[in-house]
C-alpha positions as CSV (number, residue, x, y, z in Angstrom):
1,M,341.8,172.1,14.2
2,K,340.5,175.3,15.7
3,T,337.6,175.2,18.1
4,K,334.5,176.8,16.6
5,I,332.5,179.3,18.6
6,V,329.2,180.9,17.5
7,Y,327.6,183.9,19.2
8,C,323.8,184.5,18.5
9,V,323.1,188.2,19.0
10,P,320.2,190.5,18.0
11,H,322.5,193.0,16.2
12,L,325.9,194.7,16.2
13,F,325.2,198.1,14.5
14,I,324.2,200.2,17.5
15,L,326.3,201.9,20.2
16,G,325.4,199.7,23.1
17,G,327.1,198.0,26.1
18,I,326.2,194.4,24.9
19,E,327.5,195.1,21.4
20,R,330.7,196.5,22.9
21,V,331.3,193.5,25.2
22,I,330.6,190.9,22.6
23,T,332.9,192.6,20.2
24,L,335.7,192.8,22.8
25,K,335.3,189.1,23.7
26,A,335.0,187.8,20.1
27,N,338.1,189.8,19.0
28,Y,340.1,188.4,21.9
29,L,338.9,184.8,21.3
30,A,339.8,185.1,17.6
31,D,343.0,187.1,17.7
32,V,344.6,186.1,21.0
33,L,343.3,182.7,21.9
34,G,343.0,181.3,18.4
35,Y,339.3,180.3,18.3
36,E,337.3,180.3,15.0
37,V,334.5,182.8,15.8
38,S,331.3,183.4,14.0
39,I,328.6,185.9,15.0
40,I,325.0,185.3,13.8
41,T,322.7,188.4,14.0
42,A,319.0,188.5,13.5
43,D,318.7,192.2,12.6
44,G,320.7,195.0,11.0
45,G,320.7,194.2,7.3
46,D,323.8,195.8,5.6
47,R,324.6,198.1,8.5
48,K,328.2,197.7,9.7
49,P,329.1,196.8,13.3
50,Y,329.4,199.9,15.4
51,F,332.6,198.6,17.1
52,K,335.5,197.3,15.0
53,L,335.5,193.5,14.6
54,S,338.6,191.4,13.8
55,S,338.8,190.4,10.2
56,A,339.1,186.8,11.4
57,I,335.5,186.9,12.6
58,N,332.7,185.7,10.3
59,V,329.5,187.8,10.6
60,I,326.2,186.2,9.3
61,N,323.1,188.3,9.2
62,L,319.8,186.4,8.9
63,N,317.8,189.5,8.1
64,I,314.8,188.7,10.3
65,N,314.4,192.3,11.3
66,F,312.3,192.0,14.5
67,D,312.5,195.7,15.1
68,E,309.9,196.2,12.3
69,I,307.2,194.9,14.5
70,Y,307.6,197.4,17.3
71,K,306.0,200.1,15.1
72,K,302.7,198.2,15.2
73,P,300.0,198.1,17.9
74,F,300.7,195.7,20.8
75,I,298.4,192.9,19.7
76,K,299.7,193.0,16.2
77,Q,303.2,192.8,17.6
78,I,302.5,189.4,19.1
79,F,301.3,187.9,15.8
80,Q,304.1,189.4,13.8
81,Y,306.6,188.2,16.4
82,L,305.4,184.6,16.1
83,I,305.8,184.7,12.3
84,K,309.3,186.1,12.5
85,Q,310.3,183.7,15.3
86,K,309.4,180.8,13.0
87,Q,311.5,182.3,10.3
88,F,314.3,182.9,12.7
89,K,314.3,179.3,14.0
90,K,314.5,177.9,10.4
91,K,317.3,180.1,9.3
92,L,319.4,179.7,12.5
93,K,319.0,175.9,12.4
94,E,320.2,175.9,8.7
95,T,323.2,178.1,9.6
96,L,324.3,176.1,12.6
97,F,324.2,172.9,10.7
98,K,326.3,174.6,8.0
99,I,328.9,175.9,10.4
100,H,329.0,172.9,12.7
101,P,330.2,174.8,15.8
102,D,331.7,173.2,18.9
103,I,330.0,175.7,21.2
104,T,327.0,177.9,20.5
105,I,326.4,180.9,22.8
106,S,322.9,182.5,23.1
107,L,322.6,185.9,24.6
108,V,319.3,184.7,26.0
109,R,317.2,186.6,23.6
110,R,314.7,185.2,21.1
111,E,316.8,182.2,20.2
112,I,316.7,180.8,23.7
113,N,313.1,179.7,23.0
114,F,314.4,177.0,20.6
115,I,318.2,176.8,20.7
116,N,318.1,173.6,22.8
117,S,316.0,171.8,20.2
118,I,318.6,172.4,17.4
119,H,320.7,169.2,17.5
120,D,323.7,170.3,15.5
121,G,326.1,168.7,18.0
122,S,327.3,171.9,19.6
123,I,327.4,172.6,23.4
124,K,324.7,175.2,24.2
125,L,325.7,178.1,26.5
126,G,323.7,181.1,27.5
127,E,325.0,184.4,28.8
128,I,322.8,187.2,30.1
129,H,323.5,190.9,30.4
130,V,320.6,192.0,32.5
131,N,319.6,190.9,36.0
132,K,316.8,188.4,36.6
133,M,314.4,191.0,37.9
134,N,314.6,192.9,34.6
135,S,314.7,190.0,32.3
136,R,311.7,189.6,29.9
137,K,310.6,193.2,30.5
138,F,308.7,195.0,27.8
139,R,310.0,198.4,26.5
140,G,308.8,201.3,28.6
141,E,309.3,199.3,31.8
142,E,308.5,202.4,33.9
143,T,304.8,202.2,32.9
144,D,302.2,200.3,34.9
145,N,300.3,197.8,32.8
146,S,298.7,194.8,34.4
147,I,298.4,192.8,31.2
148,K,302.0,193.3,30.3
149,R,303.0,192.3,33.9
150,L,301.1,189.0,33.5
151,I,302.8,188.3,30.2
152,E,306.2,189.2,31.7
153,K,305.5,186.7,34.5
154,Y,304.6,184.0,32.0
155,L,307.6,184.7,29.8
156,R,310.0,184.6,32.8
157,G,308.6,181.2,33.9
158,K,309.1,180.0,30.3
159,L,312.6,181.4,30.3
160,I,313.5,179.4,33.5
161,R,312.5,176.2,31.8
162,K,314.6,176.9,28.7
163,L,317.7,177.9,30.8
164,K,317.5,174.6,32.7
165,K,318.2,172.8,29.5
166,L,321.4,174.7,28.7
167,D,324.8,173.1,29.3
168,Q,325.8,176.2,31.2
169,F,324.3,179.6,32.0
170,I,326.6,182.5,32.6
171,V,325.7,185.6,34.6
172,I,328.0,188.6,35.2
173,D,327.3,189.2,38.9
174,Q,327.4,187.1,42.1
175,Q,324.3,188.9,43.4
176,D,322.4,188.0,40.3
177,K,323.5,184.4,40.5
178,K,321.7,184.0,43.8
179,Q,318.5,185.2,42.2
180,W,318.5,182.3,39.7
181,Y,317.8,179.8,42.5
182,E,315.8,177.5,40.3
183,L,318.9,176.6,38.3
184,N,321.9,174.5,39.1
185,N,324.0,175.3,35.9
186,V,324.9,178.9,36.7
187,T,328.5,180.3,36.4
188,V,329.6,183.9,37.0
189,I,332.0,185.5,34.6
190,S,332.1,189.3,34.7
191,N,332.4,191.6,31.7
192,P,336.0,192.7,30.7
193,L,337.4,196.2,30.8
194,P,337.9,197.4,27.2
195,S,341.4,198.6,28.1
196,F,343.5,199.6,31.1
197,P,344.6,203.3,30.6
198,L,348.2,204.4,31.3
199,K,347.0,207.7,32.6
200,Q,344.8,208.5,35.6
201,S,343.1,211.3,37.4
202,D,344.8,213.1,40.3
203,C,341.3,213.7,41.7
204,S,341.9,217.4,42.2
205,T,339.5,219.0,39.8
206,H,336.1,220.2,41.0
207,Q,334.3,217.9,38.6
208,V,331.9,214.9,39.0
209,I,331.2,212.7,36.0
210,A,328.3,210.3,35.0
211,V,328.1,208.3,31.8
212,G,325.2,206.5,30.1
213,R,322.2,206.8,27.9
214,H,319.4,209.0,29.0
215,S,316.9,206.4,30.0
216,Y,314.7,205.4,33.0
217,Q,317.2,202.7,33.9
218,K,320.1,205.0,34.3
219,G,318.3,207.2,36.8
220,F,319.7,210.6,35.7
221,D,316.5,212.2,36.9
222,L,317.4,210.9,40.4
223,L,321.0,212.1,40.0
224,I,319.9,215.6,39.0
225,N,317.7,215.8,42.1
226,S,320.6,214.6,44.2
227,W,322.9,217.1,42.6
228,N,320.6,219.9,43.5
229,L,321.4,219.0,47.2
230,V,325.1,218.8,46.5
231,S,325.3,222.0,44.5
232,K,323.7,224.0,47.3
233,K,326.6,222.9,49.6
234,H,329.3,223.0,46.9
235,P,328.4,225.5,44.2
236,D,332.0,225.5,42.8
237,W,331.7,221.9,41.7
238,V,330.3,220.8,38.4
239,L,328.5,217.6,37.3
240,K,328.9,216.5,33.7
241,I,326.6,213.7,32.3
242,Y,327.9,212.1,29.0
243,G,325.2,210.4,27.0
244,E,322.3,210.7,24.7
245,G,318.6,209.9,24.7
246,K,315.8,211.8,26.5
247,G,317.9,215.0,26.7
248,N,314.9,217.4,26.7
249,E,313.3,215.9,29.8
250,L,316.6,216.2,31.7
251,K,317.3,219.7,30.4
252,N,313.9,220.8,31.6
253,Q,314.6,219.3,35.0
254,I,317.9,221.0,35.2
255,K,316.4,224.3,34.3
256,S,313.5,224.0,36.8
257,L,316.1,223.5,39.5
258,N,318.3,226.4,38.3
259,L,321.3,224.1,37.8
260,E,322.3,225.1,34.3
261,K,325.7,226.3,35.5
262,T,326.7,223.3,37.6
263,C,324.9,220.4,35.8
264,I,325.8,220.0,32.2
265,L,324.5,217.4,29.7
266,E,327.3,216.4,27.3
267,N,327.1,214.4,24.1
268,P,328.8,211.0,23.9
269,V,332.6,211.2,23.1
270,N,335.1,208.8,21.7
271,N,337.7,209.8,24.3
272,I,335.8,209.1,27.4
273,V,339.0,208.0,29.2
274,D,340.1,211.7,29.0
275,K,336.9,212.8,30.5
276,Y,337.2,210.4,33.4
277,C,340.8,211.6,34.0
278,E,339.5,215.2,34.1
279,S,337.1,214.3,36.9
280,S,337.5,213.6,40.6
281,V,334.3,211.6,41.4
282,F,332.2,209.2,39.3
283,V,328.5,208.7,40.0
284,L,326.2,205.8,38.9
285,S,322.6,206.5,39.6
286,S,321.0,203.5,37.9
287,R,317.8,202.0,39.1
288,Y,319.2,198.6,38.0
289,E,322.1,197.4,35.9
290,G,323.3,194.3,34.1
291,F,326.8,195.0,35.4
292,G,327.8,198.6,35.3
293,M,331.0,198.6,33.3
294,V,331.2,202.4,33.5
295,I,332.0,202.0,37.2
296,A,335.0,199.8,36.4
297,E,336.1,202.1,33.6
298,A,336.1,205.1,35.9
299,M,338.0,203.1,38.6
300,S,340.6,202.1,36.1
301,C,341.3,205.8,35.6
302,G,341.8,206.3,39.4
303,V,338.4,207.9,39.9
304,P,336.5,206.8,43.0
305,P,332.9,205.9,42.4
306,V,329.7,206.7,44.3
307,S,326.9,204.4,43.2
308,F,323.4,203.3,44.2
309,A,323.7,199.7,45.5
310,C,321.2,198.7,42.8
311,P,320.8,195.2,41.3
312,C,323.1,194.1,39.9
313,G,326.8,195.0,39.6
314,P,327.8,197.9,41.9
315,R,328.1,195.7,45.0
316,D,330.4,193.3,43.1
317,I,332.6,196.0,41.7
318,I,332.9,198.4,44.6
319,K,334.3,197.6,47.9
320,D,332.3,200.0,50.1
321,N,334.4,202.6,52.0
322,V,337.6,201.1,50.4
323,D,337.6,202.0,46.7
324,G,334.3,203.7,46.5
325,L,331.0,204.4,48.2
326,L,327.6,202.7,47.9
327,A,324.4,204.5,48.6
328,E,320.9,203.1,49.3
329,P,319.1,202.4,46.0
330,E,317.1,205.4,44.7
331,N,317.8,207.4,47.9
332,I,318.8,210.8,46.5
333,S,319.7,212.2,49.9
334,D,322.0,209.3,50.6
335,L,323.6,209.7,47.2
336,A,324.1,213.4,47.8
337,E,325.6,212.7,51.2
338,K,328.2,210.2,49.7
339,I,329.1,212.6,46.9
340,C,329.6,215.5,49.4
341,Y,331.8,213.2,51.6
342,L,334.2,212.7,48.8
343,I,334.1,216.4,47.8
344,E,334.8,217.5,51.4
345,N,337.6,214.9,52.0
346,E,340.3,215.3,49.4
347,S,342.7,212.9,51.0
348,V,340.1,210.2,51.2
349,R,339.0,210.8,47.6
350,K,342.6,210.5,46.3
351,E,343.3,207.4,48.4
352,M,340.1,205.7,47.2
353,G,341.0,206.6,43.7
354,E,344.4,204.9,44.0
355,K,342.8,201.7,45.5
356,A,340.1,201.7,42.9
357,R,342.7,201.6,40.1
358,I,344.5,198.7,41.8
359,N,341.4,196.7,42.7
360,V,339.7,196.9,39.4
361,Q,342.5,195.2,37.6
362,R,340.7,191.9,38.2
363,Y,338.5,193.0,35.3
364,R,341.3,193.3,32.8
365,I,340.4,191.5,29.6
366,E,343.2,188.9,29.9
367,N,341.9,187.9,33.3
368,I,338.2,187.7,32.2
369,M,338.9,185.9,28.9
370,S,341.1,183.3,30.7
371,Q,338.0,182.3,32.6
372,W,336.0,181.9,29.3
373,D,338.9,179.9,27.9
374,K,338.9,177.5,30.9
375,L,335.1,177.2,30.7
376,F,335.1,176.3,27.0
377,K,337.9,173.7,27.5
378,S,336.2,172.2,30.5
379,M,332.8,171.9,28.6
380,L,334.5,170.3,25.6
381,R,336.4,167.8,27.8
382,N,333.2,166.8,29.6
383,C,331.4,166.5,26.3
384,N,334.1,164.2,24.9
385,K,334.1,162.0,28.0
386,S,330.3,161.5,27.6
C-alpha cells in the first residue's frame, strides 16, 4: 500500500516560488518515489494550477477564499478572517478524515493554528518558505505601523507555540534554523533545483542579470542605485531585470538616473535558462529571502552570483570568493564594488562560474527529494514503534 502524503497550501494558481517548489516536490514524490499525493488548497476556486501537476496528484480545493477579506478595512479583515478560519478548520478536518493520510504537511500558513488538534492519525509536519524574521508579517511590510507590529509580535509568539507541537518542522536554510532557538524539532532541507541545464554561459557577454518580482523584498530599488555606480565605470555593460510588479516606480528611478540604455526592465519569460546563459554575472539584491532559488538557478547555468548576504539563503548557497561573492546587506556601494570586480576580472568570473555549476549540484532534485524520502520513512518508523 502506498504511503499517503497531504500538502496543505493556500493556492496553486499564481506564478510564485512556493507554488513552483511544491509542484516540483509533489510531482517527484508521486511519479518517481511512488507516494500517493494529495494537495488541499484553501483558495483558487476553479483556477488551474500555474505549474503542471502530475495526473497522479489529487487536488482538493476547499473554496474558503481568504483573499476576499483583503479588500476590506483592516478591522473588518480581522472579523472576516475569524469567520473564514472557522470554516477552514471544519472543511480541512472533514477532508483529512476522508483521505486518512500517513503524513500531513502544513506550509505554516493559516492551518498551523489548528492542524495539531485534528486527530486523524497522520504525522504532522510543517515546512516554511520564509525566514523567521519575516514570518507573520502583514502585507506592505515596508510601512511603519505600531499596531501592526504589536499584532505581528503576538502572532509570532503564538506561532512558536504551535510549531512546538509538530512532529517535525522543516526550514530551508541553516542560518534560519539557528533563529528558531525555541524549538527542538527543526530539520533543514533546502529547496530543489527545477532542472539542471545541459548548456551554460561562457561568461563573456557584457550583461548582468537579475530575476524576481518587483517588490520591496527583492530590493531592485537598491540594485538600480548600485548599478548607477557600476554603469559610470563600465558604461558598455547592461543590466537586465526579469520580473513584474511595481514596474512604474522602477522605471521612474531608472529614468531619474539616466540609466535607460544600460538598465532594462524585462517581462518574465518561460526560457529563463536561456537568459541566464546569455549573461556573465547574476545579482540578487533582496532585503530578505526564504531561500533564493534564483541564485542556484543562475549558478547551474555557470553564472557566478553577487548577492547581498541577507537573511536567509545566500550564505548557504554561495561560497564567498569561491563560486560567487557576498556583499554587506543593503550596502549599494559594496554590491557595486563586487559587481565591478567580476566585470574587471574575466578569468576570475569564468572560474567562479565553473565552480558555481559544480557546487550547486547538491541542490539537484534527486538529492533534495532523497532527504525528504528519508525523513518520511524515519517519521513513519518512529510512529510505528510508538
